[in-house]
C-alpha positions as CSV (number, residue, x, y, z in Angstrom):
1,M,185.5,-154.4,50.9
2,L,186.1,-153.4,54.5
3,D,189.9,-153.7,54.2
4,P,190.5,-150.0,53.6
5,I,188.3,-149.0,56.6
6,T,189.7,-151.6,59.0
7,G,193.3,-150.6,58.0
8,S,193.0,-147.0,59.3
9,P,192.3,-146.2,63.0
10,I,190.9,-142.8,62.0
11,L,188.4,-144.3,59.6
12,M,187.5,-146.9,62.2
13,A,186.8,-144.2,64.8
14,L,184.8,-142.2,62.3
15,A,182.8,-145.2,61.4
16,A,182.1,-146.0,65.0
17,L,181.0,-142.4,65.7
18,A,178.7,-142.6,62.7
19,L,177.2,-145.8,63.9
20,I,176.7,-144.4,67.4
21,A,175.0,-141.3,65.9
22,V,172.7,-143.4,63.8
23,A,171.8,-145.6,66.8
24,I,171.0,-142.6,69.0
25,T,168.8,-141.1,66.3
26,A,167.0,-144.3,65.8
27,V,166.3,-144.8,69.5
28,R,165.1,-141.2,69.9
29,F,162.8,-141.7,66.9
30,A,161.5,-145.0,68.3
31,I,160.8,-143.4,71.6
32,K,158.8,-140.6,70.0
33,I,156.8,-143.0,68.0
34,A,156.1,-145.3,71.0
35,I,154.9,-142.3,73.0
36,R,152.5,-141.2,70.2
37,V,151.2,-144.8,69.7
38,G,150.7,-145.1,73.5
39,L,148.7,-141.9,73.7
40,V,146.5,-142.8,70.7
41,A,145.9,-146.3,72.3
42,A,145.0,-144.7,75.6
43,V,142.5,-142.3,74.0
44,V,141.0,-145.2,71.9
45,L,140.7,-147.5,74.9
46,A,139.2,-144.7,77.0
47,G,136.6,-144.1,74.3
48,I,135.8,-147.7,74.0
49,Y,135.5,-148.0,77.8
50,T,133.2,-144.9,78.0
51,V,131.0,-146.2,75.2
52,G,130.7,-149.6,76.9
53,Y,130.1,-148.0,80.3
54,L,127.3,-145.8,79.0
55,G,125.8,-148.7,77.2
56,I,125.6,-146.9,73.8
57,I,126.5,-150.0,71.9
């Protein structure tokens, strides 16, 4: 199945570039998601701390 791709250096280079582009896109997406999750967690924890500190619950 991979024989036509591995036989041509040009196709190998294009496949490598595509793989690098996909990896970069995935890492950027993961970083954005991690930042958003971190911000939400910080807000939730601050809210829980405030509620606990004020003794509402």
